N, C-alpha and C positions, 0 to 999 in steps of 0.2 A: 640633334641640333648642334652645330659647331660653335666654338667660342665667339667668333666674329658676329654671328647673327643671333646670338642668345639674347633674349629679352631681359632687361635689367630694371629693377625698381630704382628710380632716382628720387631722392628726398630733397635735393638742393633746389630751392625755389628760384635761384638766380639763373639756372641753366636754361629753362624755357625762355626767359627774357633775352639771354644772349643768342640763343638759336633763332629767335624771332627776328633779330636784326639781319641775319643772313637771308632768311626767307623774304623779308621786305626788300632787301637789296635785289634779290632775284626777280621779284615782282616789278620793281622799277626798271630793271634791264629789259624785261619783257614788254613793258609799256613803252619804253623808248624805241624798241624795234617796231612796235605798232605805229608809233608816231612817225617814224622814218618812212614806213611803208605808205602811210596816209599822205605824207608830204610828196612822195614820189608819184602817188596816184593823182594828187591834186595838180602836179606839174604836167601830167600827161593828159588830163581831161581838157577837152575843149567844150565850151558851152555851146549847146545847140540852140540856135535862134530859128524859130519857125515862122514868125510873122503871124501865127494864129493866136488870137487873144484867149485869155482864160485857160491857162495850162493846169488848172485844178488847184493851184496854191501849194503843191508839194514841191519840195526842193529837188532840183535836178542838176546833174553835172557838177559844175564847180561850186554851186551853192551848197549842195549836199556834202561835198568834200570839205568846204570851209566849216560847216556845222560839225562834222565828225572830228576835224582836227581841233576845233575849239573845245569840244567835249574832252578829247584826249589831253589837251593842254591843262584843263582844269583838274582832271583826275590826276595827272602827273604832279601838278603843284601841290595838291592835297596830300598825295602819297609821299612826296619828298619832305613835307613838313612833319608828317607822322614819323618818317624814317629818322629825321634829325632828332626828334624827341627821344625815340628809342635808342639811337646811337649815343646820346648824352647819358641816358640811364646806364647803358652798357659800359661806357667809359668810366662812370663813377664806380661801378662794380669792379672793373678791371683795375683801376687806379688805387682802390682800397686794398688790393692784395700786396702785401709787403715783399714777398719773395719774387725776384725777377724771373726765376725758373718757373715758378707757379703761374705768374702772369703770362709767360710765353705759352705754357702748356694749356691754360684755360682759353687763351685767345685762339690758338690753333685749333683746339678740339671743338669749342662751342661757339666761337664767333666766326671763324673762317671756315669751319666745317671741313677741316682737313682730315683724311682717313687716319685711323690710329697708327697704322704701320709707318706712314710718312712722318707723323708726329714723333714716334719713337726714334726714327732715323735722324730727324733734324735736331732733336734734343739729346741724341746719343743715350737713350734709355734702354735698359735691358727690358725684356718682356715682363719680368717680375716687377721692376721699378715702375714701368708704365701702368701695369694693372693696379699696383699699390696706389699710385698717384690718382688714377681714374676712380678707384673705389673711394679714396679719401675725399675727393671733390664731390662725387655723386651722392655720397651718404651723409655729408654734412648738411646742416640746416640751411646754410647759405654760404657764400664765398668767404664771409668774414669769420665763419666758424670752422673752416677747414684746418685740420691738424696736418701741417705740411712739414715733413722732415727732409732736409737735404743732407746728402752724404758728401763729405769732403775728405780727400786724401791729404794728410798733413805732410810737411816737409820731409820727414824721414822715410816716406814712401811705404811704410809697413802698417801704419795705424790709420784707421778710418773712424771718424766720429760723426754722430748725428747732431745736427744743430736745429733748433726750432726757430 
């Protein structure tokens, strides 16, 4: 098994909460596509009038489309409310992280679901630095307990120090 697909044990209880936000966002996008399709369908339906009484009471044509879109609207409203709650929880977790670099790392990896190689490039991390950061985040109890060390090159250009 290669390093990218290797299964890892994650102890950090905040990571599933952050990843849930991305999953909910994808679910809302999917629901919005279904709503759009239903609206287009509704616009294309013409109600069939037959003059025959007693059509059995089952919704037909545009009535069926209105019922379906109403159901989708209600589902969308509830899902957006739930998403807003989860997003607020995620924002509290992210905003509690003191280090700007760590906030960016956690947001990209676990909230935006960006692949590790892209995160490394965007944050200009070495493979070792990326793995060290990922391990620190995933093995901490939660984001508040992550031991994050940033490395800075000082003015003389020769000396590097770790700051907490």
